[in-house]
Biopython code that builds the backbone (N, CA, C, O; Angstrom):
import numpy as np
from Bio.PDB.StructureBuilder import StructureBuilder

atoms = [
    (1, "MET", "N", (7.107, 12.233, -6.971)),
    (1, "MET", "CA", (7.167, 11.353, -5.786)),
    (1, "MET", "C", (8.324, 11.770, -4.790)),
    (1, "MET", "O", (8.190, 11.707, -3.568)),
    (2, "ARG", "N", (9.400, 12.175, -5.387)),
    (2, "ARG", "CA", (10.442, 12.564, -4.465)),
    (2, "ARG", "C", (10.040, 13.676, -3.537)),
    (2, "ARG", "O", (10.253, 13.595, -2.327)),
    (3, "SER", "N", (9.473, 14.693, -4.085)),
    (3, "SER", "CA", (8.973, 15.845, -3.292)),
    (3, "SER", "C", (7.896, 15.428, -2.285)),
    (3, "SER", "O", (7.860, 16.018, -1.206)),
    (4, "LEU", "N", (7.031, 14.474, -2.549)),
    (4, "LEU", "CA", (6.054, 14.040, -1.658)),
    (4, "LEU", "C", (6.745, 13.240, -0.586)),
    (4, "LEU", "O", (6.432, 13.440, 0.588)),
    (5, "ASN", "N", (7.613, 12.398, -0.883)),
    (5, "ASN", "CA", (8.378, 11.648, 0.013)),
    (5, "ASN", "C", (9.190, 12.467, 0.964)),
    (5, "ASN", "O", (9.285, 12.152, 2.150)),
    (6, "ARG", "N", (9.778, 13.520, 0.449)),
    (6, "ARG", "CA", (10.543, 14.423, 1.211)),
    (6, "ARG", "C", (9.601, 15.205, 2.193)),
    (6, "ARG", "O", (9.900, 15.333, 3.380)),
    (7, "ALA", "N", (8.470, 15.713, 1.662)),
    (7, "ALA", "CA", (7.535, 16.463, 2.580)),
    (7, "ALA", "C", (6.855, 15.671, 3.628)),
    (7, "ALA", "O", (6.657, 16.166, 4.737)),
    (8, "TYR", "N", (6.464, 14.393, 3.316)),
    (8, "TYR", "CA", (5.687, 13.723, 4.332)),
    (8, "TYR", "C", (6.398, 12.658, 5.102)),
    (8, "TYR", "O", (6.009, 12.248, 6.195)),
    (9, "ARG", "N", (7.496, 12.218, 4.453)),
    (9, "ARG", "CA", (8.314, 11.174, 5.267)),
    (9, "ARG", "C", (9.633, 11.648, 5.618)),
    (9, "ARG", "O", (10.321, 10.962, 6.374)),
    (10, "GLY", "N", (10.104, 12.839, 5.116)),
    (10, "GLY", "CA", (11.441, 13.376, 5.542)),
    (10, "GLY", "C", (12.519, 12.600, 4.831)),
    (10, "GLY", "O", (13.661, 12.655, 5.285)),
    (11, "ILE", "N", (12.250, 11.847, 3.705)),
    (11, "ILE", "CA", (13.167, 11.020, 2.969)),
    (11, "ILE", "C", (13.400, 11.710, 1.608)),
    (11, "ILE", "O", (12.480, 11.721, 0.790)),
    (12, "ASP", "N", (14.555, 12.269, 1.336)),
    (12, "ASP", "CA", (14.850, 12.960, 0.116)),
    (12, "ASP", "C", (15.264, 11.958, -1.050)),
    (12, "ASP", "O", (16.382, 11.983, -1.564)),
    (13, "ALA", "N", (14.296, 11.114, -1.401)),
    (13, "ALA", "CA", (14.558, 10.191, -2.455)),
    (13, "ALA", "C", (13.222, 9.819, -3.121)),
    (13, "ALA", "O", (12.174, 9.939, -2.486)),
    (14, "THR", "N", (13.238, 9.371, -4.384)),
    (14, "THR", "CA", (11.978, 8.942, -4.914)),
    (14, "THR", "C", (11.591, 7.629, -4.342)),
    (14, "THR", "O", (12.402, 6.908, -3.759)),
    (15, "THR", "N", (10.308, 7.320, -4.520)),
    (15, "THR", "CA", (9.785, 5.930, -4.124)),
    (15, "THR", "C", (8.667, 5.500, -5.113)),
    (15, "THR", "O", (8.254, 6.276, -5.975)),
    (16, "ASP", "N", (8.213, 4.294, -4.966)),
    (16, "ASP", "CA", (7.303, 3.742, -5.914)),
    (16, "ASP", "C", (5.820, 3.960, -5.474)),
    (16, "ASP", "O", (4.951, 4.161, -6.322)),
    (17, "VAL", "N", (5.534, 3.918, -4.095)),
    (17, "VAL", "CA", (4.217, 4.123, -3.682)),
    (17, "VAL", "C", (4.125, 4.834, -2.320)),
    (17, "VAL", "O", (4.974, 4.628, -1.453)),
    (18, "LEU", "N", (3.177, 5.600, -2.152)),
    (18, "LEU", "CA", (2.974, 6.290, -0.851)),
    (18, "LEU", "C", (1.571, 6.129, -0.489)),
    (18, "LEU", "O", (0.700, 6.160, -1.358)),
    (19, "SER", "N", (1.289, 5.951, 0.806)),
    (19, "SER", "CA", (-0.138, 5.898, 1.375)),
    (19, "SER", "C", (-0.296, 6.989, 2.296)),
    (19, "SER", "O", (0.573, 7.240, 3.130)),
    (20, "PHE", "N", (-1.402, 7.681, 2.186)),
    (20, "PHE", "CA", (-1.850, 8.759, 3.160)),
    (20, "PHE", "C", (-3.105, 8.418, 3.877)),
    (20, "PHE", "O", (-4.203, 8.595, 3.350)),
    (21, "ALA", "N", (-2.953, 7.911, 5.124)),
    (21, "ALA", "CA", (-4.180, 7.592, 5.836)),
    (21, "ALA", "C", (-5.109, 8.705, 6.174)),
    (21, "ALA", "O", (-4.625, 9.796, 6.474)),
    (22, "MET", "N", (-6.433, 8.528, 6.155)),
    (22, "MET", "CA", (-7.353, 9.535, 6.524)),
    (22, "MET", "C", (-7.517, 9.632, 8.020)),
    (22, "MET", "O", (-7.806, 10.671, 8.614)),
    (23, "SER", "N", (-7.282, 8.313, 8.641)),
    (23, "SER", "CA", (-7.413, 8.254, 10.148)),
    (23, "SER", "C", (-6.536, 7.033, 10.549)),
    (23, "SER", "O", (-5.912, 6.316, 9.766)),
    (24, "GLU", "N", (-6.592, 6.924, 11.854)),
    (24, "GLU", "CA", (-5.723, 5.699, 12.345)),
    (24, "GLU", "C", (-6.296, 4.308, 11.783)),
    (24, "GLU", "O", (-7.510, 4.107, 11.752)),
    (25, "ALA", "N", (-5.428, 3.425, 11.370)),
    (25, "ALA", "CA", (-5.892, 2.131, 10.760)),
    (25, "ALA", "C", (-6.827, 1.479, 11.709)),
    (25, "ALA", "O", (-6.646, 1.474, 12.927)),
    (26, "GLY", "N", (-7.901, 0.893, 11.067)),
    (26, "GLY", "CA", (-8.781, 0.051, 11.870)),
    (26, "GLY", "C", (-9.877, 0.882, 12.667)),
    (26, "GLY", "O", (-10.660, 0.300, 13.418)),
    (27, "ALA", "N", (-9.910, 2.194, 12.492)),
    (27, "ALA", "CA", (-10.811, 3.070, 13.239)),
    (27, "ALA", "C", (-12.295, 2.589, 12.852)),
    (27, "ALA", "O", (-13.093, 2.262, 13.730)),
    (28, "GLY", "N", (-12.587, 2.567, 11.610)),
    (28, "GLY", "CA", (-13.879, 2.191, 11.122)),
    (28, "GLY", "C", (-14.995, 3.077, 11.685)),
    (28, "GLY", "O", (-14.745, 4.212, 12.091)),
    (29, "VAL", "N", (-16.242, 2.547, 11.709)),
    (29, "VAL", "CA", (-17.403, 3.207, 12.283)),
    (29, "VAL", "C", (-17.861, 2.517, 13.509)),
    (29, "VAL", "O", (-18.181, 1.334, 13.390)),
    (30, "PRO", "N", (-17.939, 3.063, 14.633)),
    (30, "PRO", "CA", (-18.326, 2.333, 15.869)),
    (30, "PRO", "C", (-19.698, 1.801, 15.615)),
    (30, "PRO", "O", (-20.576, 2.460, 15.057)),
    (31, "GLY", "N", (-19.852, 0.491, 16.080)),
    (31, "GLY", "CA", (-21.145, -0.222, 16.112)),
    (31, "GLY", "C", (-21.607, -0.665, 14.729)),
    (31, "GLY", "O", (-22.639, -1.333, 14.658)),
    (32, "ALA", "N", (-21.011, -0.389, 13.753)),
    (32, "ALA", "CA", (-21.403, -0.724, 12.339)),
    (32, "ALA", "C", (-20.668, -1.947, 11.919)),
    (32, "ALA", "O", (-19.442, -1.984, 12.030)),
    (33, "SER", "N", (-21.361, -2.974, 11.431)),
    (33, "SER", "CA", (-20.589, -4.136, 10.884)),
    (33, "SER", "C", (-21.393, -4.770, 9.724)),
    (33, "SER", "O", (-22.582, -4.504, 9.553)),
    (34, "GLY", "N", (-20.740, -5.568, 8.983)),
    (34, "GLY", "CA", (-21.499, -6.311, 7.924)),
    (34, "GLY", "C", (-22.141, -5.455, 6.894)),
    (34, "GLY", "O", (-21.666, -4.365, 6.574)),
    (35, "ALA", "N", (-23.239, -5.959, 6.367)),
    (35, "ALA", "CA", (-23.882, -5.134, 5.299)),
    (35, "ALA", "C", (-24.416, -3.826, 5.757)),
    (35, "ALA", "O", (-24.766, -2.991, 4.923)),
    (36, "ASP", "N", (-24.500, -3.598, 7.040)),
    (36, "ASP", "CA", (-25.052, -2.354, 7.544)),
    (36, "ASP", "C", (-23.903, -1.270, 7.599)),
    (36, "ASP", "O", (-24.199, -0.081, 7.714)),
    (37, "ALA", "N", (-22.774, -1.630, 7.529)),
    (37, "ALA", "CA", (-21.605, -0.756, 7.726)),
    (37, "ALA", "C", (-21.419, 0.047, 6.491)),
    (37, "ALA", "O", (-21.261, -0.488, 5.394)),
    (38, "PRO", "N", (-21.440, 1.422, 6.684)),
    (38, "PRO", "CA", (-21.103, 2.296, 5.586)),
    (38, "PRO", "C", (-19.615, 2.198, 5.134)),
    (38, "PRO", "O", (-18.715, 1.885, 5.913)),
    (39, "PRO", "N", (-19.423, 2.490, 3.817)),
    (39, "PRO", "CA", (-18.032, 2.425, 3.352)),
    (39, "PRO", "C", (-17.166, 3.354, 4.140)),
    (39, "PRO", "O", (-17.587, 4.431, 4.563)),
    (40, "VAL", "N", (-15.908, 2.904, 4.335)),
    (40, "VAL", "CA", (-14.944, 3.730, 5.133)),
    (40, "VAL", "C", (-13.821, 4.208, 4.206)),
    (40, "VAL", "O", (-13.189, 3.402, 3.524)),
    (41, "MET", "N", (-13.581, 5.501, 4.186)),
    (41, "MET", "CA", (-12.421, 6.015, 3.316)),
    (41, "MET", "C", (-11.177, 5.730, 4.200)),
    (41, "MET", "O", (-10.996, 6.228, 5.311)),
    (42, "LEU", "N", (-10.345, 4.868, 3.571)),
    (42, "LEU", "CA", (-9.033, 4.635, 4.334)),
    (42, "LEU", "C", (-7.972, 5.780, 4.080)),
    (42, "LEU", "O", (-7.151, 6.107, 4.937)),
    (43, "GLY", "N", (-8.056, 6.344, 2.867)),
    (43, "GLY", "CA", (-6.984, 7.376, 2.562)),
    (43, "GLY", "C", (-6.653, 7.396, 1.081)),
    (43, "GLY", "O", (-7.462, 6.971, 0.257)),
    (44, "ASP", "N", (-5.580, 7.840, 0.771)),
    (44, "ASP", "CA", (-5.043, 7.934, -0.613)),
    (44, "ASP", "C", (-3.845, 7.159, -0.866)),
    (44, "ASP", "O", (-2.989, 6.985, 0.001)),
    (45, "ILE", "N", (-3.767, 6.668, -2.091)),
    (45, "ILE", "CA", (-2.500, 6.006, -2.497)),
    (45, "ILE", "C", (-1.968, 6.699, -3.772)),
    (45, "ILE", "O", (-2.710, 6.921, -4.728)),
    (46, "VAL", "N", (-0.763, 7.008, -3.758)),
    (46, "VAL", "CA", (-0.056, 7.594, -4.878)),
    (46, "VAL", "C", (1.057, 6.636, -5.412)),
    (46, "VAL", "O", (1.983, 6.292, -4.679)),
    (47, "ILE", "N", (0.944, 6.209, -6.718)),
    (47, "ILE", "CA", (1.757, 5.296, -7.340)),
    (47, "ILE", "C", (2.620, 6.069, -8.380)),
    (47, "ILE", "O", (2.105, 6.903, -9.125)),
    (48, "SER", "N", (3.902, 5.781, -8.408)),
    (48, "SER", "CA", (4.705, 6.402, -9.456)),
    (48, "SER", "C", (4.687, 5.464, -10.650)),
    (48, "SER", "O", (5.307, 4.402, -10.594)),
    (49, "ALA", "N", (4.002, 5.817, -11.723)),
    (49, "ALA", "CA", (3.893, 5.161, -12.980)),
    (49, "ALA", "C", (5.292, 4.745, -13.589)),
    (49, "ALA", "O", (5.568, 3.603, -13.959)),
    (50, "PRO", "N", (6.159, 5.872, -13.639)),
    (50, "PRO", "CA", (7.543, 5.615, -14.224)),
    (50, "PRO", "C", (8.341, 4.551, -13.384)),
    (50, "PRO", "O", (9.078, 3.736, -13.938)),
    (51, "ARG", "N", (8.164, 4.594, -12.041)),
    (51, "ARG", "CA", (8.927, 3.614, -11.220)),
    (51, "ARG", "C", (8.245, 2.216, -11.444)),
    (51, "ARG", "O", (8.925, 1.191, -11.456)),
    (52, "ALA", "N", (6.992, 2.202, -11.606)),
    (52, "ALA", "CA", (6.306, 0.915, -11.809)),
    (52, "ALA", "C", (6.773, 0.253, -13.113)),
    (52, "ALA", "O", (6.982, -0.959, -13.165)),
    (53, "VAL", "N", (6.934, 1.082, -14.176)),
    (53, "VAL", "CA", (7.322, 0.536, -15.445)),
    (53, "VAL", "C", (8.752, -0.037, -15.336)),
    (53, "VAL", "O", (9.014, -1.137, -15.821)),
    (54, "LEU", "N", (9.678, 0.713, -14.696)),
    (54, "LEU", "CA", (11.047, 0.315, -14.519)),
    (54, "LEU", "C", (11.175, -0.902, -13.656)),
    (54, "LEU", "O", (11.892, -1.844, -13.994)),
    (55, "GLN", "N", (10.468, -0.890, -12.514)),
    (55, "GLN", "CA", (10.460, -2.142, -11.644)),
    (55, "GLN", "C", (9.870, -3.347, -12.349)),
    (55, "GLN", "O", (10.378, -4.450, -12.145)),
    (56, "ALA", "N", (8.896, -3.224, -13.117)),
    (56, "ALA", "CA", (8.208, -4.325, -13.807)),
    (56, "ALA", "C", (9.366, -4.884, -14.753)),
    (56, "ALA", "O", (9.584, -6.095, -14.770)),
    (57, "ALA", "N", (10.023, -4.106, -15.450)),
    (57, "ALA", "CA", (11.004, -4.491, -16.410)),
    (57, "ALA", "C", (12.155, -5.265, -15.630)),
    (57, "ALA", "O", (12.617, -6.324, -16.056)),
    (58, "GLU", "N", (12.556, -4.694, -14.532)),
    (58, "GLU", "CA", (13.669, -5.298, -13.774)),
    (58, "GLU", "C", (13.163, -6.668, -13.104)),
    (58, "GLU", "O", (13.970, -7.578, -12.915)),
    (59, "ALA", "N", (11.906, -6.788, -12.773)),
    (59, "ALA", "CA", (11.418, -8.061, -12.167)),
    (59, "ALA", "C", (10.984, -9.081, -13.249)),
    (59, "ALA", "O", (10.764, -10.252, -12.940)),
    (60, "GLY", "N", (10.858, -8.616, -14.553)),
    (60, "GLY", "CA", (10.545, -9.563, -15.594)),
    (60, "GLY", "C", (9.009, -9.862, -15.596)),
    (60, "GLY", "O", (8.580, -10.932, -16.028)),
    (61, "HIS", "N", (8.254, -8.950, -15.133)),
    (61, "HIS", "CA", (6.828, -9.126, -15.243)),
    (61, "HIS", "C", (6.124, -7.900, -15.863)),
    (61, "HIS", "O", (6.845, -6.973, -16.232)),
    (62, "SER", "N", (4.853, -7.809, -16.005)),
    (62, "SER", "CA", (4.083, -6.774, -16.769)),
    (62, "SER", "C", (3.982, -5.503, -15.831)),
    (62, "SER", "O", (4.100, -5.603, -14.609)),
    (63, "THR", "N", (3.785, -4.462, -16.391)),
    (63, "THR", "CA", (3.406, -3.238, -15.637)),
    (63, "THR", "C", (2.181, -3.338, -14.885)),
    (63, "THR", "O", (2.098, -2.780, -13.791)),
    (64, "ASP", "N", (1.161, -4.038, -15.399)),
    (64, "ASP", "CA", (-0.077, -4.291, -14.750)),
    (64, "ASP", "C", (0.212, -4.943, -13.412)),
    (64, "ASP", "O", (-0.273, -4.527, -12.360)),
    (65, "GLU", "N", (1.031, -5.991, -13.503)),
    (65, "GLU", "CA", (1.370, -6.834, -12.295)),
    (65, "GLU", "C", (2.034, -5.934, -11.267)),
    (65, "GLU", "O", (1.696, -5.959, -10.084)),
    (66, "GLU", "N", (2.971, -5.150, -11.735)),
    (66, "GLU", "CA", (3.671, -4.251, -10.700)),
    (66, "GLU", "C", (2.718, -3.243, -10.112)),
    (66, "GLU", "O", (2.732, -2.991, -8.907)),
    (67, "MET", "N", (1.847, -2.637, -11.003)),
    (67, "MET", "CA", (0.846, -1.764, -10.392)),
    (67, "MET", "C", (-0.031, -2.406, -9.408)),
    (67, "MET", "O", (-0.369, -1.802, -8.390)),
    (68, "THR", "N", (-0.424, -3.628, -9.671)),
    (68, "THR", "CA", (-1.323, -4.384, -8.803)),
    (68, "THR", "C", (-0.518, -4.580, -7.424)),
    (68, "THR", "O", (-1.028, -4.344, -6.328)),
    (69, "PHE", "N", (0.654, -4.988, -7.584)),
    (69, "PHE", "CA", (1.586, -5.131, -6.326)),
    (69, "PHE", "C", (1.599, -3.837, -5.601)),
    (69, "PHE", "O", (1.306, -3.824, -4.405)),
    (70, "LEU", "N", (1.919, -2.740, -6.232)),
    (70, "LEU", "CA", (2.012, -1.485, -5.499)),
    (70, "LEU", "C", (0.746, -1.020, -4.841)),
    (70, "LEU", "O", (0.733, -0.503, -3.725)),
    (71, "LEU", "N", (-0.401, -1.242, -5.638)),
    (71, "LEU", "CA", (-1.718, -0.839, -5.015)),
    (71, "LEU", "C", (-2.047, -1.669, -3.844)),
    (71, "LEU", "O", (-2.493, -1.119, -2.837)),
    (72, "VAL", "N", (-1.848, -3.085, -3.888)),
    (72, "VAL", "CA", (-2.115, -3.928, -2.673)),
    (72, "VAL", "C", (-1.147, -3.468, -1.514)),
    (72, "VAL", "O", (-1.550, -3.361, -0.356)),
    (73, "HIS", "N", (0.133, -3.205, -1.886)),
    (73, "HIS", "CA", (0.996, -2.713, -0.858)),
    (73, "HIS", "C", (0.602, -1.432, -0.240)),
    (73, "HIS", "O", (0.738, -1.289, 0.975)),
    (74, "GLY", "N", (0.122, -0.485, -0.980)),
    (74, "GLY", "CA", (-0.409, 0.689, -0.438)),
    (74, "GLY", "C", (-1.666, 0.518, 0.491)),
    (74, "GLY", "O", (-1.758, 1.053, 1.596)),
    (75, "ILE", "N", (-2.596, -0.264, -0.060)),
    (75, "ILE", "CA", (-3.834, -0.632, 0.738)),
    (75, "ILE", "C", (-3.466, -1.201, 2.073)),
    (75, "ILE", "O", (-4.027, -0.767, 3.078)),
    (76, "LEU", "N", (-2.545, -2.161, 2.155)),
    (76, "LEU", "CA", (-2.143, -2.833, 3.363)),
    (76, "LEU", "C", (-1.515, -1.781, 4.331)),
    (76, "LEU", "O", (-1.661, -1.918, 5.546)),
    (77, "HIS", "N", (-0.847, -0.774, 3.828)),
    (77, "HIS", "CA", (-0.262, 0.325, 4.751)),
    (77, "HIS", "C", (-1.539, 1.071, 5.304)),
    (77, "HIS", "O", (-1.577, 1.421, 6.483)),
    (78, "LEU", "N", (-2.516, 1.295, 4.490)),
    (78, "LEU", "CA", (-3.636, 2.077, 4.926)),
    (78, "LEU", "C", (-4.414, 1.199, 6.054)),
    (78, "LEU", "O", (-4.966, 1.700, 7.033)),
    (79, "ALA", "N", (-4.370, -0.101, 5.780)),
    (79, "ALA", "CA", (-5.109, -1.006, 6.798)),
    (79, "ALA", "C", (-4.261, -1.173, 8.151)),
    (79, "ALA", "O", (-4.728, -1.765, 9.125)),
    (80, "GLY", "N", (-3.043, -0.632, 8.136)),
    (80, "GLY", "CA", (-2.302, -0.713, 9.435)),
    (80, "GLY", "C", (-0.972, -1.578, 9.346)),
    (80, "GLY", "O", (-0.179, -1.595, 10.287)),
    (81, "TYR", "N", (-0.780, -2.238, 8.273)),
    (81, "TYR", "CA", (0.388, -3.092, 8.063)),
    (81, "TYR", "C", (1.591, -2.157, 7.916)),
    (81, "TYR", "O", (1.492, -1.056, 7.375)),
    (82, "ASP", "N", (2.767, -2.657, 8.435)),
    (82, "ASP", "CA", (3.971, -1.919, 8.414)),
    (82, "ASP", "C", (5.157, -2.870, 8.187)),
    (82, "ASP", "O", (5.238, -3.903, 8.853)),
    (83, "HIS", "N", (6.069, -2.552, 7.273)),
    (83, "HIS", "CA", (7.203, -3.417, 7.002)),
    (83, "HIS", "C", (8.468, -2.856, 7.403)),
    (83, "HIS", "O", (9.512, -3.478, 7.211)),
    (84, "GLU", "N", (8.440, -1.612, 7.998)),
    (84, "GLU", "CA", (9.673, -0.824, 8.291)),
    (84, "GLU", "C", (10.028, -0.886, 9.802)),
    (84, "GLU", "O", (11.115, -0.457, 10.190)),
    (85, "THR", "N", (9.122, -1.416, 10.650)),
    (85, "THR", "CA", (9.257, -1.473, 12.041)),
    (85, "THR", "C", (10.234, -2.629, 12.543)),
    (85, "THR", "O", (11.228, -2.426, 13.240)),
    (86, "ASN", "N", (9.824, -3.809, 12.107)),
    (86, "ASN", "CA", (10.584, -4.910, 12.496)),
    (86, "ASN", "C", (10.445, -6.077, 11.568)),
    (86, "ASN", "O", (9.511, -6.074, 10.766)),
    (87, "ALA", "N", (11.286, -7.071, 11.606)),
    (87, "ALA", "CA", (11.191, -8.222, 10.678)),
    (87, "ALA", "C", (9.925, -9.043, 10.734)),
    (87, "ALA", "O", (9.452, -9.598, 9.743)),
    (88, "SER", "N", (9.388, -9.091, 11.973)),
    (88, "SER", "CA", (8.148, -9.894, 12.115)),
    (88, "SER", "C", (6.981, -9.121, 11.395)),
    (88, "SER", "O", (6.195, -9.744, 10.681)),
    (89, "ASP", "N", (6.878, -7.877, 11.567)),
    (89, "ASP", "CA", (5.819, -7.106, 10.921)),
    (89, "ASP", "C", (5.990, -7.157, 9.432)),
    (89, "ASP", "O", (5.008, -7.135, 8.690)),
    (90, "LYS", "N", (7.262, -7.226, 8.968)),
    (90, "LYS", "CA", (7.550, -7.221, 7.498)),
    (90, "LYS", "C", (7.117, -8.582, 6.901)),
    (90, "LYS", "O", (6.574, -8.647, 5.799)),
    (91, "ARG", "N", (7.378, -9.668, 7.667)),
    (91, "ARG", "CA", (6.986, -10.984, 7.145)),
    (91, "ARG", "C", (5.577, -11.054, 7.103)),
    (91, "ARG", "O", (5.052, -11.589, 6.127)),
    (92, "ARG", "N", (4.811, -10.541, 8.116)),
    (92, "ARG", "CA", (3.433, -10.537, 8.235)),
    (92, "ARG", "C", (2.728, -9.804, 7.052)),
    (92, "ARG", "O", (1.809, -10.306, 6.404)),
    (93, "MET", "N", (3.229, -8.620, 6.847)),
    (93, "MET", "CA", (2.735, -7.767, 5.744)),
    (93, "MET", "C", (2.976, -8.417, 4.356)),
    (93, "MET", "O", (2.082, -8.442, 3.510)),
    (94, "PHE", "N", (4.137, -8.912, 4.158)),
    (94, "PHE", "CA", (4.427, -9.479, 2.784)),
    (94, "PHE", "C", (3.703, -10.820, 2.607)),
    (94, "PHE", "O", (3.312, -11.168, 1.492)),
    (95, "ARG", "N", (3.523, -11.567, 3.687)),
    (95, "ARG", "CA", (2.635, -12.710, 3.505)),
    (95, "ARG", "C", (1.246, -12.437, 3.142)),
    (95, "ARG", "O", (0.672, -13.135, 2.307)),
    (96, "LYS", "N", (0.664, -11.429, 3.745)),
    (96, "LYS", "CA", (-0.776, -10.965, 3.374)),
    (96, "LYS", "C", (-0.782, -10.443, 2.009)),
    (96, "LYS", "O", (-1.682, -10.724, 1.218)),
    (97, "GLN", "N", (0.242, -9.663, 1.710)),
    (97, "GLN", "CA", (0.390, -9.204, 0.338)),
    (97, "GLN", "C", (0.308, -10.188, -0.688)),
    (97, "GLN", "O", (-0.443, -10.057, -1.654)),
    (98, "GLY", "N", (1.166, -11.318, -0.487)),
    (98, "GLY", "CA", (1.148, -12.517, -1.432)),
    (98, "GLY", "C", (-0.169, -13.178, -1.548)),
    (98, "GLY", "O", (-0.605, -13.547, -2.638)),
    (99, "GLU", "N", (-0.840, -13.338, -0.380)),
    (99, "GLU", "CA", (-2.138, -13.987, -0.378)),
    (99, "GLU", "C", (-3.194, -13.168, -1.150)),
    (99, "GLU", "O", (-3.998, -13.738, -1.887)),
    (100, "ILE", "N", (-3.192, -11.858, -0.985)),
    (100, "ILE", "CA", (-4.173, -11.036, -1.689)),
    (100, "ILE", "C", (-3.835, -11.081, -3.283)),
    (100, "ILE", "O", (-4.714, -11.267, -4.125)),
    (101, "ILE", "N", (-2.583, -10.905, -3.569)),
    (101, "ILE", "CA", (-2.237, -10.902, -5.033)),
    (101, "ILE", "C", (-2.569, -12.273, -5.603)),
    (101, "ILE", "O", (-3.055, -12.288, -6.734)),
    (102, "LYS", "N", (-2.378, -13.385, -4.995)),
    (102, "LYS", "CA", (-2.731, -14.637, -5.506)),
    (102, "LYS", "C", (-4.139, -14.821, -5.676)),
    (102, "LYS", "O", (-4.589, -15.501, -6.598)),
    (103, "ALA", "N", (-4.955, -14.163, -4.707)),
    (103, "ALA", "CA", (-6.457, -14.290, -4.786)),
    (103, "ALA", "C", (-7.073, -13.607, -5.904)),
    (103, "ALA", "O", (-8.101, -14.037, -6.427)),
    (104, "ILE", "N", (-6.424, -12.460, -6.322)),
    (104, "ILE", "CA", (-6.999, -11.671, -7.362)),
    (104, "ILE", "C", (-6.464, -12.018, -8.763)),
    (104, "ILE", "O", (-6.941, -11.466, -9.754)),
    (105, "ARG", "N", (-5.526, -12.884, -8.851)),
    (105, "ARG", "CA", (-5.025, -13.260, -10.224)),
    (105, "ARG", "C", (-5.910, -14.288, -10.827)),
    (105, "ARG", "O", (-5.668, -14.728, -11.951)),
]
sb = StructureBuilder()
sb.init_structure("model")
sb.init_model(0)
sb.init_chain("A")
sb.init_seg("    ")
for serial, (resi, resn, name, xyz) in enumerate(atoms, 1):
    if name == "N":
        sb.init_residue(resn, " ", resi, " ")
    sb.init_atom(name, np.array(xyz, "f"), 0.0, 1.0, " ", f" {name:<3s}", serial, name[0])
structure = sb.get_structure()
């Protein structure tokens, strides 16, 4: 994870999750919607299992819960959410993250 983070984000440190978008967020397929819309590949998500285990222990919840959190976090990045730009975007992303996690529990 550290080498991926360094290569793609220029940050020489390990991280828990990385998202690699296939295209600009929200691009989709022009003119397609609803049941007629083909599936859209958003990109790839890489999760560090060792970090997830450590973070779960630190937070006092299961590794499954931490992996779910990291997966949702990564998907939101692929959907165009960003928590690093400003405080407003961070609140928006984390609110949506909480809503999704609550809905799937």
